[in-house]
C-alpha positions as CSV (number, residue, x, y, z in Angstrom):
1,X,2.6,43.2,-45.1
2,X,3.3,40.7,-42.3
3,X,5.2,43.4,-40.3
4,X,2.4,45.8,-40.8
5,X,-0.2,43.4,-39.5
6,X,1.9,42.7,-36.5
7,X,2.2,46.4,-35.6
8,X,-1.6,46.8,-36.0
9,X,-2.2,43.8,-33.8
10,X,0.1,45.2,-31.1
11,X,-1.6,48.6,-31.2
12,X,-5.0,47.0,-31.0
13,X,-3.8,45.0,-28.0
14,X,-2.7,48.1,-26.2
15,X,-6.0,49.9,-27.0
16,X,-8.0,47.0,-25.6
17,X,-5.8,46.9,-22.4
18,X,-6.1,50.6,-21.8
19,X,-9.9,50.5,-22.3
20,X,-10.0,47.6,-19.8
21,X,-8.0,49.5,-17.1
22,X,-10.3,52.5,-17.5
23,X,-13.3,50.4,-16.8
24,X,-11.8,48.2,-14.1
25,X,-13.7,50.0,-11.4
26,X,-17.0,48.7,-12.9
27,X,-15.9,45.2,-13.7
28,X,-12.4,43.6,-13.2
29,X,-11.2,40.6,-15.1
30,X,-8.1,38.6,-15.8
31,X,-5.6,39.6,-18.6
32,X,-3.2,36.7,-18.3
33,X,0.3,36.3,-19.4
34,X,0.2,38.3,-22.6
35,X,0.4,41.8,-21.0
36,X,3.0,44.2,-22.6
37,X,5.7,45.3,-20.2
38,X,7.1,48.8,-20.0
39,X,5.5,52.2,-20.1
40,X,2.8,52.9,-19.2
41,X,2.7,49.5,-17.4
42,X,5.0,48.0,-14.9
43,X,5.3,44.2,-14.3
44,X,6.7,42.9,-11.0
45,X,6.7,40.1,-8.5
46,X,5.5,40.1,-4.9
47,X,5.8,37.4,-2.2
48,X,3.3,36.8,0.7
49,X,3.2,34.8,3.7
50,X,1.6,31.3,3.8
51,X,0.7,29.5,7.0
52,X,0.8,25.6,7.2
53,X,-0.6,23.4,9.9
54,X,0.0,19.7,10.0
55,X,-2.9,17.3,10.7
56,X,-2.7,13.6,11.7
57,X,-5.1,11.2,9.9
58,X,-5.8,8.3,12.1
59,X,-8.0,6.4,9.6
60,X,-9.4,6.9,6.2
61,X,-12.5,5.5,4.5
62,X,-11.3,2.5,2.5
63,X,-14.4,0.9,1.0
64,X,-15.7,1.6,-2.5
65,X,-12.3,2.9,-3.7
66,X,-11.1,3.0,-7.3
67,X,-7.9,1.2,-6.4
68,X,-6.8,-1.0,-3.5
69,X,-3.4,-1.3,-1.9
70,X,-2.0,-4.8,-1.1
71,X,1.4,-5.6,0.3
72,X,4.0,-4.1,2.5
73,X,5.7,-0.7,2.0
74,X,8.6,0.6,4.0
75,X,8.5,4.4,3.8
76,X,11.9,5.8,4.7
77,X,10.4,8.6,6.7
78,X,7.0,7.3,8.0
79,X,7.8,3.6,8.5
80,X,6.1,0.4,7.6
81,X,2.6,-0.1,6.3
82,X,0.9,-3.4,5.6
83,X,-2.1,-3.2,3.5
84,X,-4.7,-6.1,3.4
85,X,-7.9,-6.5,1.3
86,X,-11.3,-8.0,2.4
87,X,-13.7,-8.2,-0.6
88,X,-17.1,-9.6,-1.3
89,X,-17.7,-11.9,-4.2
90,X,-20.6,-11.1,-6.6
91,X,-22.6,-13.3,-8.8
92,X,-22.4,-12.8,-12.6
93,X,-24.5,-9.7,-13.5
94,X,-25.7,-9.8,-9.9
95,X,-28.2,-12.4,-10.9
96,X,-29.1,-15.0,-8.3
97,X,-30.2,-18.7,-8.7
98,X,-27.6,-19.6,-11.3
99,X,-27.9,-22.9,-13.3
100,X,-24.9,-25.0,-13.7
101,X,-24.8,-27.2,-16.8
102,X,-27.8,-27.1,-19.1
103,X,-30.7,-27.9,-16.8
104,X,-31.7,-26.6,-13.4
105,X,-31.2,-28.5,-10.1
106,X,-34.9,-29.0,-9.9
107,X,-35.0,-30.8,-13.2
108,X,-31.9,-32.9,-12.3
109,X,-33.7,-34.0,-9.0
110,X,-36.5,-35.6,-11.1
111,X,-34.2,-37.2,-13.7
112,X,-34.6,-40.7,-12.3
113,X,-38.5,-40.5,-12.3
114,X,-39.5,-38.6,-15.5
115,X,-39.9,-40.0,-18.9
116,X,-37.5,-37.7,-20.7
117,X,-34.1,-39.3,-21.7
118,X,-32.6,-35.9,-22.1
119,X,-33.0,-35.1,-18.4
120,X,-30.0,-36.6,-16.6
121,X,-28.0,-35.9,-13.5
122,X,-25.3,-33.7,-14.8
123,X,-22.7,-34.4,-12.1
124,X,-21.2,-30.9,-12.2
125,X,-17.6,-31.2,-11.1
126,X,-15.0,-28.3,-10.6
127,X,-11.9,-28.8,-12.6
128,X,-10.0,-25.6,-11.5
129,X,-10.5,-22.2,-10.0
130,X,-8.4,-19.3,-11.1
131,X,-8.1,-15.9,-9.3
132,X,-7.1,-13.0,-11.6
133,X,-5.9,-9.7,-10.3
134,X,-4.8,-7.5,-13.2
135,X,-1.9,-5.0,-12.6
136,X,-2.3,-1.4,-13.4
137,X,-0.8,-0.3,-16.8
138,X,0.8,2.9,-17.9
139,X,-2.0,4.9,-19.6
140,X,-2.2,4.2,-23.3
141,X,-1.9,7.7,-24.4
142,X,1.6,8.3,-25.9
143,X,2.6,4.8,-24.7
144,X,4.1,4.0,-28.1
145,X,5.1,7.4,-29.6
146,X,6.8,6.1,-32.7
147,X,4.1,3.6,-33.5
148,X,6.4,0.6,-33.9
149,X,4.5,-1.8,-31.7
150,X,7.0,-1.6,-28.8
151,X,5.9,0.4,-25.8
152,X,8.2,3.4,-24.9
153,X,9.3,1.7,-21.7
154,X,11.0,-1.1,-23.6
155,X,12.0,0.8,-26.7
156,X,15.7,1.5,-27.3
157,X,14.7,4.7,-29.0
158,X,11.0,5.5,-28.6
159,X,11.2,8.2,-31.2
160,X,12.6,5.9,-33.9
161,X,10.4,3.1,-35.4
162,X,13.4,1.6,-37.1
163,X,15.2,0.3,-34.0
164,X,15.9,-3.5,-33.8
165,X,15.3,-4.6,-30.2
166,X,16.3,-8.3,-30.8
167,X,19.0,-7.7,-33.5
168,X,17.4,-10.1,-36.0
169,X,17.7,-7.8,-39.0
170,X,14.1,-6.7,-38.8
171,X,13.2,-3.3,-37.5
172,X,10.6,-3.0,-34.7
173,X,8.2,-1.6,-37.2
174,X,8.7,-4.4,-39.8
175,X,8.1,-7.0,-37.0
176,X,4.9,-5.1,-36.1
177,X,3.7,-5.5,-39.7
178,X,4.8,-9.1,-40.0
179,X,3.3,-10.0,-36.6
180,X,6.5,-11.4,-35.1
181,X,8.0,-10.7,-31.7
182,X,10.3,-7.7,-31.6
183,X,12.1,-9.1,-28.5
184,X,12.8,-12.6,-29.9
185,X,14.9,-13.2,-33.1
186,X,13.1,-16.6,-33.6
187,X,9.5,-16.0,-32.6
188,X,8.3,-19.6,-33.1
189,X,11.4,-21.3,-31.9
190,X,11.9,-23.5,-34.9
191,X,15.6,-22.6,-35.4
192,X,14.9,-20.2,-38.4
193,X,15.3,-16.5,-37.6
194,X,12.3,-14.2,-38.2
195,X,14.1,-12.4,-41.0
196,X,14.2,-15.7,-43.0
197,X,11.3,-17.6,-41.7
198,X,8.2,-17.6,-44.0
199,X,5.9,-19.8,-41.8
200,X,5.8,-18.1,-38.4
201,X,2.3,-17.9,-37.0
202,X,1.5,-14.1,-36.8
203,X,0.8,-12.3,-33.6
204,X,1.1,-15.6,-31.6
205,X,3.5,-14.1,-28.9
206,X,2.7,-12.3,-25.6
207,X,3.1,-8.5,-25.7
208,X,5.4,-6.7,-23.2
209,X,3.2,-4.3,-21.2
210,X,4.4,-1.4,-19.2
211,X,3.1,-1.8,-15.7
212,X,2.2,1.0,-13.1
213,X,1.4,1.4,-9.4
214,X,3.9,-1.1,-8.1
215,X,5.9,0.4,-5.2
216,X,9.1,-0.6,-3.4
217,X,12.0,0.9,-1.7
218,X,14.1,-2.3,-1.5
219,X,13.8,-3.4,-5.1
220,X,15.3,-1.4,-7.9
221,X,12.7,-0.3,-10.5
222,X,14.5,-2.3,-13.2
223,X,14.2,-5.5,-11.0
224,X,10.5,-5.2,-10.2
225,X,9.7,-7.6,-13.2
226,X,10.8,-11.0,-12.0
227,X,10.6,-10.2,-8.2
228,X,8.5,-12.6,-6.1
229,X,5.9,-12.4,-3.4
230,X,3.6,-14.8,-1.5
231,X,-0.1,-14.3,-1.9
232,X,-2.4,-15.8,0.7
233,X,-6.2,-16.0,0.0
234,X,-8.5,-16.9,2.9
235,X,-12.3,-17.1,3.3
236,X,-13.6,-14.1,5.1
237,X,-16.3,-14.6,7.8
238,X,-17.1,-10.9,8.2
239,X,-20.4,-9.7,6.7
240,X,-19.7,-6.4,4.8
241,X,-22.9,-4.4,4.9
242,X,-23.8,-2.2,1.9
243,X,-26.1,0.1,3.8
244,X,-25.6,1.6,7.3
245,X,-28.2,0.5,9.9
246,X,-27.5,3.7,11.9
247,X,-29.0,5.7,8.9
248,X,-32.0,3.5,8.8
249,X,-30.4,1.8,5.8
250,X,-30.6,5.0,3.8
251,X,-26.8,5.6,3.4
252,X,-23.9,3.5,2.3
253,X,-21.9,1.8,5.0
254,X,-18.5,3.3,5.7
255,X,-15.5,1.1,6.6
256,X,-12.2,2.6,7.7
257,X,-8.5,1.6,7.3
258,X,-8.3,0.5,11.0
259,X,-10.8,-2.2,10.5
260,X,-8.9,-5.5,10.9
261,X,-10.4,-8.7,9.7
262,X,-7.6,-11.1,10.3
263,X,-7.1,-13.3,12.4
264,X,-10.6,-13.1,14.0
265,X,-12.7,-13.1,10.8
266,X,-10.9,-15.5,8.4
267,X,-11.0,-19.3,8.2
268,X,-10.1,-21.7,5.3
269,X,-6.9,-21.0,3.4
270,X,-7.9,-21.2,-0.3
271,X,-4.4,-20.4,-1.7
272,X,-0.9,-19.7,-0.2
273,X,1.2,-19.3,-3.5
274,X,4.5,-17.8,-4.5
275,X,3.9,-15.3,-7.4
276,X,6.5,-13.9,-9.8
277,X,5.7,-10.5,-11.3
278,X,5.5,-10.6,-15.1
279,X,4.6,-7.9,-17.6
280,X,3.7,-10.4,-20.3
281,X,0.2,-11.0,-21.5
282,X,-1.5,-14.4,-20.8
283,X,-2.4,-16.1,-24.0
284,X,-5.0,-18.7,-24.7
285,X,-4.8,-20.7,-27.9
286,X,-7.4,-22.4,-29.9
287,X,-7.8,-26.2,-29.9
288,X,-6.4,-27.9,-33.0
289,X,-9.1,-29.3,-35.3
290,X,-8.0,-32.8,-36.4
291,X,-10.2,-32.5,-39.5
292,X,-8.0,-29.6,-40.9
293,X,-4.7,-31.4,-41.6
294,X,-3.1,-28.4,-43.3
295,X,-3.9,-26.0,-40.5
296,X,-2.7,-26.0,-36.9
297,X,-5.2,-24.0,-35.0
298,X,-3.2,-24.4,-31.8
299,X,-0.9,-21.7,-33.0
300,X,-3.8,-19.2,-33.2
301,X,-4.4,-17.0,-30.2
302,X,-8.0,-17.2,-28.9
303,X,-7.8,-14.7,-26.3
304,X,-5.4,-12.3,-24.5
305,X,-5.4,-11.4,-20.9
306,X,-3.5,-8.4,-19.5
307,X,-0.6,-9.1,-17.0
308,X,-1.6,-9.7,-13.4
309,X,-1.7,-12.2,-10.6
310,X,-3.2,-15.4,-11.8
311,X,-3.2,-18.3,-9.3
312,X,-5.3,-21.4,-8.5
313,X,-7.7,-21.5,-5.6
314,X,-8.9,-24.6,-3.7
315,X,-11.4,-26.3,-6.1
316,X,-13.0,-28.3,-3.3
317,X,-14.2,-25.1,-1.5
318,X,-15.9,-23.9,-4.6
319,X,-17.4,-27.4,-5.4
320,X,-18.9,-27.5,-1.9
321,X,-20.0,-23.8,-1.6
322,X,-20.9,-23.0,-5.2
323,X,-21.8,-25.9,-7.5
324,X,-23.2,-28.1,-4.8
325,X,-25.5,-25.2,-3.7
326,X,-27.3,-25.1,-7.1
327,X,-30.9,-24.5,-6.5
328,X,-30.5,-23.8,-2.8
329,X,-31.3,-20.7,-0.8
330,X,-27.6,-19.6,-0.5
331,X,-27.5,-18.8,-4.3
332,X,-31.1,-17.6,-4.6
333,X,-30.0,-13.8,-4.6
334,X,-26.9,-11.7,-4.3
335,X,-27.9,-10.7,-0.8
336,X,-28.1,-14.4,0.3
337,X,-24.9,-15.2,-1.5
338,X,-23.0,-12.3,0.2
339,X,-24.3,-13.4,3.6
340,X,-23.3,-17.0,2.9
341,X,-19.8,-16.6,1.3
342,X,-19.0,-13.3,3.0
343,X,-15.9,-12.8,0.8
344,X,-12.2,-13.3,0.5
345,X,-9.3,-12.0,2.5
346,X,-6.0,-11.2,0.8
347,X,-2.4,-10.7,2.2
348,X,0.8,-10.2,0.2
349,X,4.2,-10.8,1.7
350,X,7.3,-9.9,-0.3
351,X,10.2,-12.4,-0.3
352,X,13.6,-12.0,1.4
353,X,12.6,-9.3,3.7
354,X,11.8,-6.9,0.9
355,X,8.9,-4.5,0.6
356,X,6.3,-4.5,-2.2
357,X,3.0,-2.6,-2.5
358,X,0.7,-3.1,-5.5
359,X,-2.5,-1.2,-6.3
360,X,-5.3,-3.3,-7.8
361,X,-8.6,-2.4,-9.5
362,X,-11.0,-4.9,-8.1
363,X,-13.6,-4.0,-10.7
364,X,-11.3,-5.7,-13.2
365,X,-10.6,-8.8,-11.0
366,X,-12.5,-12.1,-10.9
367,X,-12.6,-15.7,-9.9
368,X,-13.2,-18.2,-12.8
369,X,-14.6,-21.5,-11.8
370,X,-14.0,-24.1,-14.6
371,X,-16.3,-27.1,-14.3
372,X,-17.3,-30.1,-16.4
373,X,-20.6,-31.9,-16.5
374,X,-22.5,-34.7,-18.2
375,X,-24.4,-33.7,-21.3
376,X,-26.9,-36.0,-23.0
377,X,-26.2,-35.9,-26.8
378,X,-28.9,-37.4,-29.0
379,X,-28.2,-39.6,-31.9
380,X,-28.6,-37.8,-35.3
381,X,-30.2,-40.7,-36.9
382,X,-32.3,-41.8,-33.9
383,X,-33.4,-39.1,-31.6
384,X,-34.8,-41.5,-29.2
385,X,-31.2,-42.7,-28.3
386,X,-27.9,-41.0,-27.7
387,X,-25.0,-40.9,-25.4
388,X,-23.3,-38.9,-22.6
389,X,-20.3,-36.7,-23.1
390,X,-18.4,-34.4,-20.9
391,X,-18.8,-30.6,-21.5
392,X,-16.6,-27.9,-20.0
393,X,-18.0,-24.5,-18.9
394,X,-16.9,-21.4,-17.0
395,X,-18.7,-19.7,-14.2
396,X,-17.2,-16.2,-13.3
397,X,-17.5,-14.5,-9.9
398,X,-16.6,-10.8,-9.7
399,X,-15.6,-8.6,-6.9
400,X,-16.6,-5.0,-7.5
401,X,-18.9,-4.4,-10.5
402,X,-19.1,-1.0,-12.1
403,X,-22.2,-0.2,-14.1
404,X,-23.3,3.3,-15.1
405,X,-20.8,4.7,-12.6
406,X,-22.5,2.8,-9.7
407,X,-20.3,0.3,-7.8
408,X,-21.9,-2.9,-6.8
409,X,-20.2,-5.1,-4.2
410,X,-18.0,-4.1,-1.3
411,X,-14.3,-4.3,-0.4
412,X,-12.3,-2.8,2.4
413,X,-8.5,-1.9,2.7
414,X,-7.0,-2.4,6.1
415,X,-3.8,-0.5,6.9
416,X,-1.5,-1.6,9.7
417,X,0.9,1.3,10.2
418,X,4.0,1.5,12.2
419,X,4.1,4.4,14.8
420,X,5.5,7.6,13.4
421,X,8.9,8.9,14.6
422,X,8.6,11.2,17.7
423,X,9.8,14.2,15.7
424,X,7.0,13.7,13.2
425,X,4.4,13.1,15.9
426,X,5.4,16.3,17.7
427,X,4.9,18.2,14.4
428,X,1.4,17.1,14.0
429,X,-1.8,18.8,15.5
430,X,0.3,21.2,17.6
431,X,-1.4,24.4,16.4
432,X,1.9,25.9,15.3
433,X,2.8,27.3,11.9
434,X,4.9,24.4,10.6
435,X,8.6,24.5,9.9
436,X,8.2,21.2,8.1
437,X,5.0,19.9,6.3
438,X,4.4,16.2,6.7
439,X,2.4,14.6,3.9
440,X,1.6,10.8,4.0
441,X,-1.0,9.1,1.9
442,X,-3.8,7.0,3.4
443,X,-3.9,6.9,7.2
444,X,-1.0,9.4,7.4
445,X,-1.1,13.2,7.5
446,X,-2.1,16.3,5.5
447,X,-1.7,20.0,5.8
448,X,-4.1,22.9,6.0
449,X,-2.9,26.1,4.2
450,X,-3.9,29.7,4.9
451,X,-2.8,32.4,2.5
452,X,-1.7,36.0,3.4
453,X,-2.7,36.1,7.0
454,X,-4.4,33.9,9.5
455,X,-7.6,36.0,9.6
456,X,-8.4,35.4,5.9
457,X,-5.9,38.0,4.7
458,X,-8.5,40.7,4.3
459,X,-6.2,43.6,4.8
460,X,-3.7,42.4,2.2
461,X,-6.4,41.5,-0.2
462,X,-7.9,44.9,0.0
463,X,-4.5,46.5,-0.5
464,X,-3.9,44.5,-3.7
465,X,-7.3,45.6,-5.0
466,X,-6.5,49.2,-4.2
467,X,-3.2,48.8,-6.2
468,X,-5.4,47.7,-9.2
469,X,-3.0,44.8,-9.9
470,X,-3.7,42.6,-12.8
471,X,-2.6,39.1,-11.6
472,X,-0.7,37.4,-14.4
473,X,0.4,34.3,-12.4
474,X,0.2,33.1,-8.8
475,X,2.2,30.1,-7.5
476,X,2.7,28.3,-4.2
477,X,6.3,26.9,-4.1
478,X,6.9,23.9,-1.8
479,X,10.5,22.8,-1.4
480,X,11.4,19.2,-0.5
481,X,13.5,18.6,2.6
482,X,15.9,16.5,0.7
483,X,18.1,15.8,3.9
484,X,15.5,13.2,4.9
485,X,16.1,11.3,1.6
486,X,19.8,11.6,1.7
487,X,20.6,8.0,2.7
488,X,17.7,6.5,0.7
489,X,19.1,6.0,-2.8
490,X,16.0,4.0,-3.9
491,X,13.3,6.1,-2.2
492,X,10.2,6.8,-4.2
493,X,9.2,10.5,-3.9
494,X,5.6,11.4,-4.6
495,X,5.3,12.7,-8.1
496,X,2.6,15.2,-7.5
497,X,0.7,17.4,-5.0
498,X,-3.0,18.2,-4.9
499,X,-4.3,21.4,-3.4
500,X,-8.0,21.9,-2.9
501,X,-10.6,24.1,-1.1
502,X,-11.4,22.4,2.2
503,X,-14.8,24.0,2.4
504,X,-16.2,23.1,-1.1
505,X,-13.7,20.3,-1.8
506,X,-13.1,21.8,-5.3
507,X,-9.6,21.5,-6.8
508,X,-7.7,24.7,-7.3
509,X,-7.1,24.1,-11.1
510,X,-9.4,25.6,-13.7
511,X,-10.3,23.0,-16.3
512,X,-11.2,25.7,-18.8
513,X,-7.5,26.9,-18.9
514,X,-5.8,23.5,-18.6
515,X,-3.4,21.9,-20.9
516,X,-2.8,18.2,-21.0
517,X,-0.4,16.1,-23.2
518,X,-1.5,12.6,-22.1
519,X,-3.8,10.7,-19.7
520,X,-1.0,9.8,-17.2
521,X,-1.0,11.5,-13.9
522,X,2.0,13.7,-14.9
523,X,0.5,14.5,-18.4
524,X,-2.7,16.1,-17.2
525,X,-3.4,19.7,-16.1
526,X,0.2,21.1,-16.8
527,X,-0.9,24.7,-16.2
528,X,-1.7,23.8,-12.6
529,X,1.5,21.8,-12.4
530,X,2.2,20.5,-8.8
531,X,4.7,18.0,-10.3
532,X,8.0,17.2,-8.6
533,X,10.9,19.0,-10.1
534,X,14.2,17.0,-9.7
535,X,17.9,17.7,-9.9
536,X,20.4,15.9,-12.1
537,X,20.7,13.1,-9.6
538,X,17.0,12.4,-9.7
539,X,16.4,13.9,-6.3
540,X,13.3,16.1,-5.6
541,X,13.8,19.8,-5.4
542,X,10.4,21.4,-5.3
543,X,6.8,21.4,-6.3
544,X,5.2,24.5,-7.9
545,X,1.4,24.7,-7.7
546,X,-0.1,27.4,-9.9
547,X,-3.3,28.9,-8.4
548,X,-3.7,32.0,-10.6
549,X,-7.4,31.7,-11.2
550,X,-8.1,31.0,-7.5
551,X,-6.2,34.3,-6.5
552,X,-8.1,36.2,-9.2
553,X,-11.4,34.9,-7.9
554,X,-10.4,36.3,-4.4
555,X,-9.1,39.6,-5.6
556,X,-11.5,40.4,-8.5
557,X,-14.7,38.4,-7.7
558,X,-14.7,38.6,-3.9
559,X,-14.4,34.9,-3.4
560,X,-13.7,33.6,0.1
561,X,-10.0,33.1,0.9
562,X,-10.8,29.6,2.3
563,X,-8.5,27.2,4.1
564,X,-6.8,25.0,1.6
565,X,-6.0,21.3,2.0
566,X,-2.7,19.9,0.7
567,X,-2.3,16.1,0.1
568,X,-0.6,13.7,-2.3
569,X,-2.5,12.4,-5.3
570,X,-2.4,9.2,-7.5
571,X,-4.5,10.8,-10.2
572,X,-5.0,14.6,-10.4
573,X,-8.2,14.3,-12.4
574,X,-10.1,12.4,-9.8
575,X,-11.5,14.9,-7.2
576,X,-13.9,12.9,-5.1
577,X,-13.4,12.8,-1.3
578,X,-14.2,10.5,1.6
579,X,-14.4,11.1,5.3
580,X,-11.3,10.7,7.5
581,X,-10.9,10.3,11.2
582,X,-8.4,12.9,12.6
583,X,-6.9,13.4,16.0
584,X,-8.6,16.8,16.5
585,X,-12.1,15.2,15.9
586,X,-13.0,17.4,13.0
587,X,-13.0,14.4,10.6
588,X,-12.7,16.3,7.3
589,X,-13.3,14.9,3.9
590,X,-9.9,13.9,2.3
591,X,-9.5,13.4,-1.5
592,X,-9.9,9.7,-2.3
593,X,-6.7,9.6,-4.4
594,X,-4.7,10.5,-1.3
595,X,-6.4,7.6,0.5
596,X,-5.0,5.1,-2.0
597,X,-1.5,6.6,-2.1
598,X,1.1,4.7,0.0
599,X,3.9,7.4,-0.5
600,X,5.1,10.2,1.9
601,X,7.3,13.3,1.8
602,X,8.4,16.2,4.0
603,X,8.3,19.8,2.7
604,X,9.7,23.0,4.1
605,X,7.0,25.1,5.8
606,X,6.9,28.9,6.7
607,X,8.6,29.0,10.1
608,X,12.1,28.1,9.1
609,X,15.4,28.2,11.0
610,X,18.3,30.2,9.7
611,X,20.1,28.6,6.8
612,X,16.9,27.5,5.1
613,X,15.2,30.8,4.5
614,X,15.5,30.4,0.7
615,X,13.3,27.4,0.9
616,X,10.5,29.1,2.9
617,X,7.0,28.3,1.7
618,X,5.6,31.4,0.0
619,X,3.0,32.6,-2.3
620,X,4.5,34.3,-5.4
621,X,2.3,36.7,-7.4
622,X,3.4,38.1,-10.7
623,X,1.3,41.2,-11.6
624,X,1.0,44.2,-13.9
625,X,0.1,47.7,-12.7
626,X,-0.1,51.1,-14.3
627,X,2.5,53.7,-13.4
C-alpha cells in the first residue's frame, strides 16, 4: 500500500507540473527544488557574468546604534582602527528633578525653621559610583544543548549531560540538580567535596557565561578570558544634540565616525583603570540577619549581574554634580541635565601592545551612584522623639534607554582609522570591474554588484524567459583571496556576507522560505546562507549567497534588476540602514550592522588574472526546461 501511494503521488506531481508548464504563458511561478529530472524535462546549470565595483566609505553614521565598538583592532589587511565612545547620561525614566533621600531639597532647606522634627538635613553623601558595561553573550538558543547547566562552550561533551567537568564524581547534570558548581569539586571551599558535602549552599556560585563580540588578532581566542586592558573614562564637554537645527529641529541629529571629541572636548578623568576580562557573573549576597542564628543569609544570592566591565568612578564628581545639585535647575529636566553634564567619553587601550575591540550595548549599561543619608527614625513608644540613623540608597543613571523601540539618549562612535595600503586605495572608486572585492566594516569599503550585464542585463533576462526556464536555485559565489591571510594565523575572517537591494534597501533573502536553527548570526536564514565555508585548517574558502527568489522576481515577475550592495554583517536579521559619506559623493545608505562591524576581507572579483579563473565571481543558475 505504501509503494502504491508513492507512485500515485509521483504521477500526481508530474500531472501538476505539466499543467503548470502549459499555462506558463499566462502566469509563471516558481517550482523549487522538487522538480523531477529526465524526460520530458532537462535540468542543467548556467553561469552568468557579475560585475563588481569597489566603493570607499569615508565615514558612517555612528549615533543611535544597536552596538558600539570600543578599543583597538589591527586588521591584517586594512590596518589599525581605534574606536572611542562619547555618550550622554540619562536620568532614571527620563524624569527630572529627582529627590535624594526621603525629602526634597526645598523641605531640607526649611528644616532649621519649621516645627516638624521629622524634617532634617539629610546630608546625602556619595559612598561609591560603579560604571557597568555588560559584555555581549552568545545567544541563548542552543547554548546548552544537553541541558546539564553547562554552556556548550565550556562543556567537554555538549551532547552528553553526564560529563563531569571538575572530576568530583558528580555529573554536570547532577550538579545542576544539586545546585553546586560543575567547575569546582568543592563549591563552598570547606574541604569537603561536593559529592560528600550535605551542607553546601545551593546555587551560590557565579555561572560561566559564553561571551561574544570581542575581537583580537593578537590574543588567541582561548586567552581572551583573563586578558587585560586599560579603560579611561572622562567627562565630555560636547553637547550631543538630539535634533538637527538644519531641519528646523524636525529630524534626528546625525553624527559620523569621523567626529573626534578628544582631546578638545574632554576634561576631568573619572577613572583610568586596569580591567581583566572575566566571563563570570557578579553576585550580590544578602546581609546576614543576626536574629536568625541557625541560618546564614550571607550565603544566599540576592542578585546576579551578567559579566561585563564594572569599575569605580570618581565619587567626588558625582557628589558635586549630582547630589549637591538636588532641587537646582541643572536637574530640573533631562534637557537641562544633558546640557549640564554633557556625557562621558570612553577609551580602551589593550595592554602589552595587543589589540582588543569589544562591542557594547549601551542600552544595557549604567552608572550606579550609591549614597547614604541621615534618616529621622521615630521612637515606637514616643512618636514625638526619635533618633537619626544612616540609610543607604542607589541612584542609577543610564546611557541609551529603549522603550517601545524608541531610543532615548545619544551616543557616538568615533573611528580613527589607519590609511589603507596603496594597492587597496587604487582598487577603490576607479570605475573598473574589480579583480578583488574589498570589504571592510564601518568606515571602510563596500561593493556594488550588477548581474548579467552592465545595462541591467535585459537581453540575457529576455533570453531566459524565452527559454521558459524554471529557476530551481540561483547563487552568487564569492571566493576568499586566502593569500592575504597566509601569514596571519590568528586573523579573524568575517563569518557572513550581506547582500541587499541598494535602491529599496531590502535584503535578498525571503523570510517566507527561510530556515533557522538558532538566534545566532550563523543560525539564522540558512537558505540564504552567505556563511563563510572553511577548509580543514580553519581558513576561509568561499561564501555562497542564495538569491533564488530575487532572480525569480526578475525573470517571472518583471522586477527590476537593481544594483546590489555587498557588505559584512554582524546580525543578518537586522536590515536597517544609515547614511554613509563616500568619496564619490553619492552618500548611500549602508546597513547598520556593517557600520558596527570591525572586520574586513578580500574576495575575488570578475576581472581575474590567469591562474585564478576558477575563483571568478559568477552567478550560478540551476534550472529545469522542457525538451
